[in-house]
Every structure is written in structure tokens, then in C-alpha cells.
Biopython code that builds the backbone (N, CA, C, O; Angstrom):
import numpy as np
from Bio.PDB.StructureBuilder import StructureBuilder

atoms = [
    (1, "MET", "N", (28.840, -45.588, -50.564)),
    (1, "MET", "CA", (28.144, -44.497, -51.240)),
    (1, "MET", "C", (27.307, -45.090, -52.367)),
    (1, "MET", "O", (27.825, -45.855, -53.180)),
    (2, "SER", "N", (26.034, -44.750, -52.427)),
    (2, "SER", "CA", (25.132, -45.294, -53.436)),
    (2, "SER", "C", (25.403, -44.649, -54.799)),
    (2, "SER", "O", (26.088, -43.631, -54.901)),
    (3, "PHE", "N", (24.854, -45.264, -55.826)),
    (3, "PHE", "CA", (24.997, -44.746, -57.182)),
    (3, "PHE", "C", (24.422, -43.338, -57.295)),
    (3, "PHE", "O", (25.023, -42.460, -57.912)),
    (4, "GLU", "N", (23.243, -43.131, -56.687)),
    (4, "GLU", "CA", (22.604, -41.813, -56.761)),
    (4, "GLU", "C", (23.472, -40.746, -56.111)),
    (4, "GLU", "O", (23.595, -39.639, -56.635)),
    (5, "ASP", "N", (24.084, -41.078, -54.954)),
    (5, "ASP", "CA", (24.944, -40.111, -54.283)),
    (5, "ASP", "C", (26.158, -39.765, -55.141)),
    (5, "ASP", "O", (26.546, -38.602, -55.246)),
    (6, "ARG", "N", (26.750, -40.786, -55.750)),
    (6, "ARG", "CA", (27.914, -40.529, -56.611)),
    (6, "ARG", "C", (27.500, -39.718, -57.834)),
    (6, "ARG", "O", (28.221, -38.809, -58.246)),
    (7, "PHE", "N", (26.346, -40.038, -58.417)),
    (7, "PHE", "CA", (25.882, -39.332, -59.599)),
    (7, "PHE", "C", (25.549, -37.883, -59.272)),
    (7, "PHE", "O", (25.952, -36.974, -59.998)),
    (8, "LEU", "N", (24.818, -37.663, -58.189)),
    (8, "LEU", "CA", (24.382, -36.312, -57.842)),
    (8, "LEU", "C", (25.525, -35.437, -57.356)),
    (8, "LEU", "O", (25.429, -34.210, -57.400)),
    (9, "SER", "N", (26.594, -36.048, -56.897)),
    (9, "SER", "CA", (27.707, -35.239, -56.394)),
    (9, "SER", "C", (28.594, -34.724, -57.531)),
    (9, "SER", "O", (29.460, -33.880, -57.300)),
    (10, "ARG", "N", (28.394, -35.212, -58.727)),
    (10, "ARG", "CA", (29.202, -34.776, -59.863)),
    (10, "ARG", "C", (28.567, -33.574, -60.539)),
    (10, "ARG", "O", (27.342, -33.462, -60.602)),
    (11, "SER", "N", (29.394, -32.685, -61.041)),
    (11, "SER", "CA", (28.855, -31.521, -61.749)),
    (11, "SER", "C", (28.507, -31.905, -63.180)),
    (11, "SER", "O", (28.954, -32.931, -63.694)),
    (12, "ARG", "N", (27.717, -31.076, -63.796)),
    (12, "ARG", "CA", (27.288, -31.338, -65.178)),
    (12, "ARG", "C", (28.484, -31.454, -66.112)),
    (12, "ARG", "O", (28.504, -32.326, -66.981)),
    (13, "SER", "N", (29.483, -30.586, -65.948)),
    (13, "SER", "CA", (30.652, -30.637, -66.831)),
    (13, "SER", "C", (31.414, -31.944, -66.658)),
    (13, "SER", "O", (31.921, -32.493, -67.636)),
    (14, "GLU", "N", (31.502, -32.456, -65.422)),
    (14, "GLU", "CA", (32.166, -33.738, -65.200)),
    (14, "GLU", "C", (31.407, -34.861, -65.886)),
    (14, "GLU", "O", (32.012, -35.752, -66.483)),
    (15, "ILE", "N", (30.084, -34.821, -65.801)),
    (15, "ILE", "CA", (29.258, -35.851, -66.436)),
    (15, "ILE", "C", (29.424, -35.796, -67.957)),
    (15, "ILE", "O", (29.616, -36.829, -68.598)),
    (16, "GLU", "N", (29.351, -34.589, -68.536)),
    (16, "GLU", "CA", (29.514, -34.455, -69.982)),
    (16, "GLU", "C", (30.900, -34.913, -70.419)),
    (16, "GLU", "O", (31.050, -35.551, -71.461)),
    (17, "HIS", "N", (31.928, -34.581, -69.608)),
    (17, "HIS", "CA", (33.294, -34.978, -69.921)),
    (17, "HIS", "C", (33.424, -36.504, -69.912)),
    (17, "HIS", "O", (34.053, -37.078, -70.801)),
    (18, "SER", "N", (32.834, -37.157, -68.915)),
    (18, "SER", "CA", (32.920, -38.620, -68.840)),
    (18, "SER", "C", (32.153, -39.278, -69.980)),
    (18, "SER", "O", (32.577, -40.316, -70.488)),
    (19, "ILE", "N", (31.025, -38.686, -70.390)),
    (19, "ILE", "CA", (30.270, -39.227, -71.520)),
    (19, "ILE", "C", (31.089, -39.109, -72.799)),
    (19, "ILE", "O", (31.077, -40.018, -73.629)),
    (20, "GLN", "N", (31.797, -38.003, -72.964)),
    (20, "GLN", "CA", (32.633, -37.820, -74.149)),
    (20, "GLN", "C", (33.709, -38.896, -74.213)),
    (20, "GLN", "O", (34.052, -39.361, -75.300)),
    (21, "HIS", "N", (34.253, -39.304, -73.050)),
    (21, "HIS", "CA", (35.282, -40.341, -73.058)),
    (21, "HIS", "C", (34.701, -41.725, -73.347)),
    (21, "HIS", "O", (35.367, -42.570, -73.945)),
    (22, "VAL", "N", (33.473, -41.948, -72.924)),
    (22, "VAL", "CA", (32.836, -43.229, -73.213)),
    (22, "VAL", "C", (32.472, -43.302, -74.689)),
    (22, "VAL", "O", (32.679, -44.332, -75.332)),
    (23, "HIS", "N", (31.938, -42.227, -75.220)),
    (23, "HIS", "CA", (31.544, -42.143, -76.629)),
    (23, "HIS", "C", (32.254, -40.948, -77.265)),
    (23, "HIS", "O", (31.615, -39.928, -77.526)),
    (24, "PRO", "N", (33.563, -41.049, -77.521)),
    (24, "PRO", "CA", (34.300, -39.891, -78.027)),
    (24, "PRO", "C", (33.915, -39.490, -79.447)),
    (24, "PRO", "O", (34.255, -38.391, -79.886)),
    (25, "CYS", "N", (33.216, -40.355, -80.169)),
    (25, "CYS", "CA", (32.891, -40.029, -81.562)),
    (25, "CYS", "C", (31.479, -39.473, -81.701)),
    (25, "CYS", "O", (30.860, -39.635, -82.753)),
    (26, "THR", "N", (30.960, -38.828, -80.674)),
    (26, "THR", "CA", (29.633, -38.249, -80.753)),
    (26, "THR", "C", (29.628, -37.175, -81.835)),
    (26, "THR", "O", (30.390, -36.210, -81.785)),
    (27, "ARG", "N", (28.757, -37.369, -82.802)),
    (27, "ARG", "CA", (28.663, -36.412, -83.905)),
    (27, "ARG", "C", (27.322, -35.715, -83.839)),
    (27, "ARG", "O", (26.360, -36.242, -83.281)),
    (28, "ARG", "N", (27.268, -34.538, -84.408)),
    (28, "ARG", "CA", (26.043, -33.749, -84.392)),
    (28, "ARG", "C", (25.592, -33.460, -85.818)),
    (28, "ARG", "O", (26.394, -33.390, -86.750)),
    (29, "LEU", "N", (24.302, -33.298, -85.951)),
    (29, "LEU", "CA", (23.710, -32.974, -87.244)),
    (29, "LEU", "C", (23.976, -31.505, -87.538)),
    (29, "LEU", "O", (23.608, -30.638, -86.746)),
    (30, "SER", "N", (24.611, -31.218, -88.666)),
    (30, "SER", "CA", (24.882, -29.819, -89.010)),
    (30, "SER", "C", (23.955, -29.304, -90.107)),
    (30, "SER", "O", (23.716, -28.100, -90.201)),
    (31, "GLN", "N", (23.430, -30.214, -90.941)),
    (31, "GLN", "CA", (22.522, -29.781, -92.002)),
    (31, "GLN", "C", (21.555, -30.914, -92.334)),
    (31, "GLN", "O", (21.928, -32.087, -92.336)),
    (32, "LEU", "N", (20.322, -30.545, -92.612)),
    (32, "LEU", "CA", (19.310, -31.514, -93.033)),
    (32, "LEU", "C", (18.613, -30.963, -94.267)),
    (32, "LEU", "O", (18.040, -29.873, -94.244)),
    (33, "ARG", "N", (18.674, -31.736, -95.339)),
    (33, "ARG", "CA", (17.966, -31.359, -96.571)),
    (33, "ARG", "C", (16.963, -32.461, -96.867)),
    (33, "ARG", "O", (17.212, -33.630, -96.573)),
    (34, "TRP", "N", (15.842, -32.093, -97.444)),
    (34, "TRP", "CA", (14.805, -33.078, -97.751)),
    (34, "TRP", "C", (14.112, -32.721, -99.045)),
    (34, "TRP", "O", (14.134, -31.577, -99.498)),
    (35, "ARG", "N", (13.496, -33.735, -99.625)),
    (35, "ARG", "CA", (12.690, -33.521, -100.828)),
    (35, "ARG", "C", (11.684, -34.660, -100.939)),
    (35, "ARG", "O", (11.831, -35.706, -100.306)),
    (36, "VAL", "N", (10.679, -34.438, -101.740)),
    (36, "VAL", "CA", (9.678, -35.470, -102.023)),
    (36, "VAL", "C", (9.826, -35.828, -103.497)),
    (36, "VAL", "O", (9.674, -34.979, -104.375)),
    (37, "ASP", "N", (10.125, -37.094, -103.752)),
    (37, "ASP", "CA", (10.205, -37.590, -105.120)),
    (37, "ASP", "C", (8.918, -38.337, -105.438)),
    (37, "ASP", "O", (8.396, -39.075, -104.603)),
    (38, "VAL", "N", (8.413, -38.143, -106.646)),
    (38, "VAL", "CA", (7.217, -38.866, -107.076)),
    (38, "VAL", "C", (7.596, -39.703, -108.290)),
    (38, "VAL", "O", (8.008, -39.179, -109.325)),
    (39, "ASN", "N", (7.447, -41.010, -108.139)),
    (39, "ASN", "CA", (7.720, -41.938, -109.232)),
    (39, "ASN", "C", (6.490, -41.946, -110.134)),
    (39, "ASN", "O", (5.445, -42.483, -109.768)),
    (40, "ILE", "N", (6.623, -41.356, -111.296)),
    (40, "ILE", "CA", (5.472, -41.200, -112.182)),
    (40, "ILE", "C", (5.095, -42.522, -112.844)),
    (40, "ILE", "O", (3.912, -42.836, -112.976)),
    (41, "SER", "N", (6.082, -43.286, -113.255)),
    (41, "SER", "CA", (5.773, -44.567, -113.901)),
    (41, "SER", "C", (6.876, -45.581, -113.613)),
    (41, "SER", "O", (7.994, -45.222, -113.242)),
    (42, "THR", "N", (6.539, -46.833, -113.790)),
    (42, "THR", "CA", (7.499, -47.923, -113.625)),
    (42, "THR", "C", (7.460, -48.784, -114.878)),
    (42, "THR", "O", (6.654, -48.540, -115.777)),
    (43, "ASN", "N", (8.320, -49.784, -114.943)),
    (43, "ASN", "CA", (8.324, -50.696, -116.087)),
    (43, "ASN", "C", (7.046, -51.518, -116.136)),
    (43, "ASN", "O", (6.572, -51.868, -117.217)),
    (44, "LEU", "N", (6.485, -51.828, -114.971)),
    (44, "LEU", "CA", (5.312, -52.695, -114.922)),
    (44, "LEU", "C", (3.998, -51.934, -115.050)),
    (44, "LEU", "O", (3.030, -52.447, -115.610)),
    (45, "LEU", "N", (3.968, -50.720, -114.534)),
    (45, "LEU", "CA", (2.730, -49.929, -114.560)),
    (45, "LEU", "C", (2.952, -48.668, -115.377)),
    (45, "LEU", "O", (4.029, -48.073, -115.338)),
    (46, "SER", "N", (1.947, -48.271, -116.105)),
    (46, "SER", "CA", (2.093, -47.047, -116.891)),
    (46, "SER", "C", (2.028, -45.802, -116.004)),
    (46, "SER", "O", (2.648, -44.785, -116.316)),
    (47, "ARG", "N", (1.271, -45.879, -114.887)),
    (47, "ARG", "CA", (1.202, -44.744, -113.952)),
    (47, "ARG", "C", (1.279, -45.276, -112.534)),
    (47, "ARG", "O", (0.412, -46.036, -112.102)),
    (48, "ALA", "N", (2.302, -44.882, -111.819)),
    (48, "ALA", "CA", (2.453, -45.334, -110.446)),
    (48, "ALA", "C", (2.120, -44.209, -109.466)),
    (48, "ALA", "O", (1.370, -44.422, -108.514)),
    (49, "LEU", "N", (2.668, -43.018, -109.691)),
    (49, "LEU", "CA", (2.470, -41.849, -108.832)),
    (49, "LEU", "C", (2.661, -42.182, -107.343)),
    (49, "LEU", "O", (1.801, -41.898, -106.510)),
    (50, "LYS", "N", (3.803, -42.786, -107.041)),
    (50, "LYS", "CA", (4.113, -43.126, -105.653)),
    (50, "LYS", "C", (5.137, -42.144, -105.115)),
    (50, "LYS", "O", (6.262, -42.092, -105.611)),
    (51, "PRO", "N", (4.763, -41.360, -104.102)),
    (51, "PRO", "CA", (5.742, -40.427, -103.529)),
    (51, "PRO", "C", (6.687, -41.136, -102.558)),
    (51, "PRO", "O", (6.321, -42.126, -101.925)),
    (52, "SER", "N", (7.898, -40.612, -102.456)),
    (52, "SER", "CA", (8.845, -41.079, -101.447)),
    (52, "SER", "C", (9.559, -39.857, -100.866)),
    (52, "SER", "O", (9.734, -38.841, -101.537)),
    (53, "ILE", "N", (9.958, -39.984, -99.621)),
    (53, "ILE", "CA", (10.646, -38.910, -98.909)),
    (53, "ILE", "C", (12.144, -39.202, -98.935)),
    (53, "ILE", "O", (12.570, -40.313, -98.620)),
    (54, "VAL", "N", (12.937, -38.205, -99.310)),
    (54, "VAL", "CA", (14.386, -38.357, -99.325)),
    (54, "VAL", "C", (14.973, -37.351, -98.334)),
    (54, "VAL", "O", (14.745, -36.147, -98.449)),
    (55, "LEU", "N", (15.731, -37.859, -97.358)),
    (55, "LEU", "CA", (16.409, -37.016, -96.376)),
    (55, "LEU", "C", (17.907, -37.117, -96.585)),
    (55, "LEU", "O", (18.442, -38.216, -96.728)),
    (56, "GLU", "N", (18.587, -35.985, -96.603)),
    (56, "GLU", "CA", (20.046, -35.963, -96.678)),
    (56, "GLU", "C", (20.556, -35.263, -95.430)),
    (56, "GLU", "O", (20.300, -34.077, -95.223)),
    (57, "MET", "N", (21.279, -36.006, -94.600)),
    (57, "MET", "CA", (21.778, -35.484, -93.333)),
    (57, "MET", "C", (23.291, -35.323, -93.403)),
    (57, "MET", "O", (24.006, -36.267, -93.739)),
    (58, "THR", "N", (23.775, -34.127, -93.085)),
    (58, "THR", "CA", (25.203, -33.861, -93.051)),
    (58, "THR", "C", (25.603, -33.679, -91.589)),
    (58, "THR", "O", (25.018, -32.869, -90.870)),
    (59, "LEU", "N", (26.612, -34.446, -91.157)),
    (59, "LEU", "CA", (27.096, -34.359, -89.785)),
    (59, "LEU", "C", (28.217, -33.338, -89.696)),
    (59, "LEU", "O", (28.762, -32.907, -90.712)),
    (60, "ASP", "N", (28.558, -32.951, -88.461)),
    (60, "ASP", "CA", (29.568, -31.912, -88.280)),
    (60, "ASP", "C", (30.961, -32.344, -88.744)),
    (60, "ASP", "O", (31.834, -31.497, -88.938)),
    (61, "ASP", "N", (31.179, -33.642, -88.923)),
    (61, "ASP", "CA", (32.480, -34.096, -89.434)),
    (61, "ASP", "C", (32.479, -34.232, -90.961)),
    (61, "ASP", "O", (33.458, -34.706, -91.537)),
    (62, "GLY", "N", (31.389, -33.819, -91.622)),
    (62, "GLY", "CA", (31.303, -33.846, -93.066)),
    (62, "GLY", "C", (30.677, -35.102, -93.644)),
    (62, "GLY", "O", (30.431, -35.167, -94.848)),
    (63, "THR", "N", (30.415, -36.098, -92.816)),
    (63, "THR", "CA", (29.794, -37.330, -93.285)),
    (63, "THR", "C", (28.368, -37.048, -93.737)),
    (63, "THR", "O", (27.627, -36.334, -93.061)),
    (64, "ILE", "N", (27.984, -37.609, -94.880)),
    (64, "ILE", "CA", (26.640, -37.403, -95.424)),
    (64, "ILE", "C", (25.916, -38.744, -95.461)),
    (64, "ILE", "O", (26.436, -39.735, -95.975)),
    (65, "PHE", "N", (24.710, -38.754, -94.908)),
    (65, "PHE", "CA", (23.842, -39.925, -94.957)),
    (65, "PHE", "C", (22.599, -39.559, -95.740)),
    (65, "PHE", "O", (22.033, -38.482, -95.555)),
    (66, "GLU", "N", (22.177, -40.451, -96.609)),
    (66, "GLU", "CA", (20.946, -40.228, -97.359)),
    (66, "GLU", "C", (19.989, -41.369, -97.057)),
    (66, "GLU", "O", (20.379, -42.537, -97.029)),
    (67, "MET", "N", (18.743, -41.016, -96.833)),
    (67, "MET", "CA", (17.732, -42.003, -96.505)),
    (67, "MET", "C", (16.505, -41.746, -97.370)),
    (67, "MET", "O", (16.065, -40.606, -97.519)),
    (68, "GLU", "N", (15.964, -42.810, -97.934)),
    (68, "GLU", "CA", (14.744, -42.701, -98.722)),
    (68, "GLU", "C", (13.713, -43.642, -98.116)),
    (68, "GLU", "O", (14.027, -44.786, -97.787)),
    (69, "SER", "N", (12.493, -43.163, -97.970)),
    (69, "SER", "CA", (11.443, -44.014, -97.412)),
    (69, "SER", "C", (10.103, -43.674, -98.034)),
    (69, "SER", "O", (9.914, -42.613, -98.630)),
    (70, "SER", "N", (9.193, -44.597, -97.877)),
    (70, "SER", "CA", (7.824, -44.344, -98.326)),
    (70, "SER", "C", (7.177, -43.359, -97.358)),
    (70, "SER", "O", (7.683, -43.126, -96.260)),
    (71, "VAL", "N", (6.083, -42.799, -97.767)),
    (71, "VAL", "CA", (5.375, -41.853, -96.912)),
    (71, "VAL", "C", (4.910, -42.544, -95.627)),
    (71, "VAL", "O", (4.986, -41.961, -94.546)),
    (72, "ALA", "N", (4.431, -43.781, -95.744)),
    (72, "ALA", "CA", (3.952, -44.518, -94.563)),
    (72, "ALA", "C", (5.082, -44.769, -93.570)),
    (72, "ALA", "O", (4.889, -44.594, -92.367)),
    (73, "LYS", "N", (6.253, -45.174, -94.048)),
    (73, "LYS", "CA", (7.394, -45.408, -93.148)),
    (73, "LYS", "C", (7.887, -44.111, -92.531)),
    (73, "LYS", "O", (8.314, -44.095, -91.376)),
    (74, "PHE", "N", (7.831, -43.019, -93.291)),
    (74, "PHE", "CA", (8.234, -41.725, -92.737)),
    (74, "PHE", "C", (7.276, -41.296, -91.631)),
    (74, "PHE", "O", (7.706, -40.724, -90.629)),
    (75, "GLN", "N", (5.981, -41.565, -91.801)),
    (75, "GLN", "CA", (5.012, -41.251, -90.756)),
    (75, "GLN", "C", (5.290, -42.080, -89.497)),
    (75, "GLN", "O", (5.149, -41.577, -88.383)),
    (76, "ASP", "N", (5.683, -43.345, -89.670)),
    (76, "ASP", "CA", (6.082, -44.176, -88.524)),
    (76, "ASP", "C", (7.279, -43.563, -87.811)),
    (76, "ASP", "O", (7.301, -43.484, -86.583)),
    (77, "LEU", "N", (8.271, -43.129, -88.579)),
    (77, "LEU", "CA", (9.451, -42.497, -88.001)),
    (77, "LEU", "C", (9.078, -41.245, -87.214)),
    (77, "LEU", "O", (9.542, -41.046, -86.092)),
    (78, "ARG", "N", (8.240, -40.408, -87.811)),
    (78, "ARG", "CA", (7.788, -39.188, -87.122)),
    (78, "ARG", "C", (7.091, -39.511, -85.809)),
    (78, "ARG", "O", (7.334, -38.860, -84.792)),
    (79, "TYR", "N", (6.225, -40.517, -85.835)),
    (79, "TYR", "CA", (5.483, -40.922, -84.645)),
    (79, "TYR", "C", (6.440, -41.359, -83.538)),
    (79, "TYR", "O", (6.308, -40.926, -82.393)),
    (80, "HIS", "N", (7.402, -42.215, -83.878)),
    (80, "HIS", "CA", (8.313, -42.743, -82.865)),
    (80, "HIS", "C", (9.252, -41.666, -82.318)),
    (80, "HIS", "O", (9.582, -41.679, -81.132)),
    (81, "VAL", "N", (9.680, -40.747, -83.162)),
    (81, "VAL", "CA", (10.515, -39.635, -82.683)),
    (81, "VAL", "C", (9.714, -38.755, -81.731)),
    (81, "VAL", "O", (10.224, -38.357, -80.683)),
    (82, "ALA", "N", (8.475, -38.449, -82.078)),
    (82, "ALA", "CA", (7.625, -37.636, -81.202)),
    (82, "ALA", "C", (7.388, -38.340, -79.868)),
    (82, "ALA", "O", (7.387, -37.702, -78.816)),
    (83, "LYS", "N", (7.190, -39.649, -79.916)),
    (83, "LYS", "CA", (6.986, -40.427, -78.687)),
    (83, "LYS", "C", (8.223, -40.387, -77.798)),
    (83, "LYS", "O", (8.109, -40.234, -76.581)),
    (84, "LEU", "N", (9.414, -40.524, -78.402)),
    (84, "LEU", "CA", (10.652, -40.451, -77.628)),
    (84, "LEU", "C", (10.855, -39.068, -77.018)),
    (84, "LEU", "O", (11.275, -38.951, -75.867)),
    (85, "LEU", "N", (10.559, -38.023, -77.784)),
    (85, "LEU", "CA", (10.698, -36.664, -77.262)),
    (85, "LEU", "C", (9.759, -36.431, -76.079)),
    (85, "LEU", "O", (10.127, -35.773, -75.106)),
    (86, "LYS", "N", (8.549, -36.973, -76.169)),
    (86, "LYS", "CA", (7.607, -36.854, -75.060)),
    (86, "LYS", "C", (8.129, -37.577, -73.825)),
    (86, "LYS", "O", (8.014, -37.063, -72.712)),
    (87, "GLU", "N", (8.699, -38.759, -74.009)),
    (87, "GLU", "CA", (9.258, -39.504, -72.884)),
    (87, "GLU", "C", (10.435, -38.763, -72.259)),
    (87, "GLU", "O", (10.597, -38.775, -71.038)),
    (88, "ILE", "N", (11.258, -38.117, -73.088)),
    (88, "ILE", "CA", (12.376, -37.321, -72.569)),
    (88, "ILE", "C", (11.843, -36.167, -71.732)),
    (88, "ILE", "O", (12.386, -35.878, -70.665)),
    (89, "GLN", "N", (10.790, -35.504, -72.198)),
    (89, "GLN", "CA", (10.195, -34.412, -71.434)),
    (89, "GLN", "C", (9.660, -34.906, -70.098)),
    (89, "GLN", "O", (9.795, -34.219, -69.086)),
    (90, "GLU", "N", (9.056, -36.086, -70.083)),
    (90, "GLU", "CA", (8.545, -36.645, -68.823)),
    (90, "GLU", "C", (9.680, -36.960, -67.861)),
    (90, "GLU", "O", (9.550, -36.754, -66.654)),
    (91, "ILE", "N", (10.796, -37.460, -68.390)),
    (91, "ILE", "CA", (11.962, -37.733, -67.548)),
    (91, "ILE", "C", (12.501, -36.433, -66.977)),
    (91, "ILE", "O", (12.858, -36.375, -65.800)),
    (92, "GLU", "N", (12.567, -35.385, -67.796)),
    (92, "GLU", "CA", (13.062, -34.094, -67.333)),
    (92, "GLU", "C", (12.162, -33.490, -66.260)),
    (92, "GLU", "O", (12.630, -32.711, -65.429)),
    (93, "LYS", "N", (10.880, -33.838, -66.268)),
    (93, "LYS", "CA", (9.965, -33.339, -65.247)),
    (93, "LYS", "C", (10.063, -34.131, -63.950)),
    (93, "LYS", "O", (9.578, -33.678, -62.913)),
    (94, "SER", "N", (10.681, -35.302, -63.994)),
    (94, "SER", "CA", (10.744, -36.152, -62.801)),
    (94, "SER", "C", (11.593, -35.514, -61.714)),
    (94, "SER", "O", (12.463, -34.688, -61.990)),
    (95, "SER", "N", (11.329, -35.903, -60.487)),
    (95, "SER", "CA", (12.009, -35.296, -59.346)),
    (95, "SER", "C", (13.492, -35.639, -59.315)),
    (95, "SER", "O", (14.296, -34.788, -58.934)),
    (96, "LEU", "N", (13.888, -36.848, -59.698)),
    (96, "LEU", "CA", (15.300, -37.220, -59.673)),
    (96, "LEU", "C", (16.093, -36.363, -60.649)),
    (96, "LEU", "O", (17.207, -35.940, -60.340)),
    (97, "TYR", "N", (15.527, -36.103, -61.829)),
    (97, "TYR", "CA", (16.210, -35.264, -62.804)),
    (97, "TYR", "C", (16.357, -33.839, -62.275)),
    (97, "TYR", "O", (17.408, -33.220, -62.439)),
    (98, "LYS", "N", (15.308, -33.319, -61.642)),
    (98, "LYS", "CA", (15.372, -31.966, -61.093)),
    (98, "LYS", "C", (16.420, -31.874, -59.994)),
    (98, "LYS", "O", (17.138, -30.878, -59.905)),
    (99, "ILE", "N", (16.516, -32.907, -59.155)),
    (99, "ILE", "CA", (17.523, -32.919, -58.098)),
    (99, "ILE", "C", (18.918, -32.915, -58.711)),
    (99, "ILE", "O", (19.801, -32.195, -58.247)),
    (100, "ALA", "N", (19.114, -33.717, -59.750)),
    (100, "ALA", "CA", (20.414, -33.769, -60.414)),
    (100, "ALA", "C", (20.769, -32.422, -61.031)),
    (100, "ALA", "O", (21.920, -31.992, -60.944)),
    (101, "GLU", "N", (19.803, -31.747, -61.652)),
    (101, "GLU", "CA", (20.045, -30.433, -62.237)),
    (101, "GLU", "C", (20.408, -29.407, -61.167)),
    (101, "GLU", "O", (21.339, -28.624, -61.353)),
    (102, "LYS", "N", (19.680, -29.404, -60.047)),
    (102, "LYS", "CA", (19.964, -28.459, -58.964)),
    (102, "LYS", "C", (21.348, -28.705, -58.403)),
    (102, "LYS", "O", (22.087, -27.758, -58.133)),
    (103, "THR", "N", (21.711, -29.978, -58.224)),
    (103, "THR", "CA", (23.023, -30.310, -57.694)),
    (103, "THR", "C", (24.111, -29.876, -58.653)),
    (103, "THR", "O", (25.126, -29.325, -58.226)),
    (104, "ALA", "N", (23.922, -30.113, -59.932)),
    (104, "ALA", "CA", (24.899, -29.707, -60.933)),
    (104, "ALA", "C", (25.051, -28.192, -60.958)),
    (104, "ALA", "O", (26.164, -27.684, -61.099)),
    (105, "THR", "N", (23.955, -27.472, -60.825)),
    (105, "THR", "CA", (23.995, -26.002, -60.812)),
    (105, "THR", "C", (24.763, -25.487, -59.599)),
    (105, "THR", "O", (25.563, -24.558, -59.712)),
    (106, "ARG", "N", (24.517, -26.091, -58.446)),
    (106, "ARG", "CA", (25.224, -25.646, -57.231)),
    (106, "ARG", "C", (26.700, -25.934, -57.302)),
    (106, "ARG", "O", (27.500, -25.147, -56.796)),
    (107, "LEU", "N", (27.091, -27.030, -57.910)),
    (107, "LEU", "CA", (28.495, -27.410, -57.958)),
    (107, "LEU", "C", (29.282, -26.642, -59.011)),
    (107, "LEU", "O", (30.505, -26.538, -58.919)),
    (108, "SER", "N", (28.594, -26.107, -60.001)),
    (108, "SER", "CA", (29.325, -25.392, -61.053)),
    (108, "SER", "C", (29.451, -23.922, -60.764)),
    (108, "SER", "O", (30.040, -23.186, -61.555)),
]
sb = StructureBuilder()
sb.init_structure("model")
sb.init_model(0)
sb.init_chain("A")
sb.init_seg("    ")
for serial, (resi, resn, name, xyz) in enumerate(atoms, 1):
    if name == "N":
        sb.init_residue(resn, " ", resi, " ")
    sb.init_atom(name, np.array(xyz, "f"), 0.0, 1.0, " ", f" {name:<3s}", serial, name[0])
structure = sb.get_structure()
């Protein structure tokens, strides 16, 4: 039996269950807070006026991550996330993904 046959014969719940066992610590984002900080001055310069983006992410287990980046790095992050989302949409449009979804629907 080929990999595709074994994969397509499994229902969506079985696949999700097996993924949970492989990665049992999957956490989800429960809250996202953000702000823009502007550094008005530094020790070296009397006027800097450099903005930075601060993101505070709270996960469903209560863990809090804080990230600070420059505007340019945040734009890079936005670009790469958008690119990944587009690639995911293209994968979802592919025929193999549609076959897997139909098979999962029939089996459940």
C-alpha cells in the first residue's frame, strides 16, 4: 500500500489525533497585543525619533512572549507571513489536497 493510499484512507480526526501525539505540546495564540514605541532621544543623539513595533503574544497555556522589532524588520515579517499564507492557499487548491478532504469527509 502506497503512502498516498494510507494517508487518504485515514479520516481527518485520525490524522489530527496522530499529529497531537507527535507534537502533544501544540499551543495556540489566545491574545495578541501590540504598540508602537518611538524613541525620542538617545545618549548619542539629541533627537532620534526611531519607531519600533512591540508585540505581546499570550498563548492558551498562559505563556507570554514579547517581541520588539524595527519597522523594517516588521515589514519583512509581514511579507513572509503573507507569502506563506498564499502558499498554503495554493496547496489547499491542489487536487491531492481536495482528494484528501473528500476522503476525510466520506469517512467521518
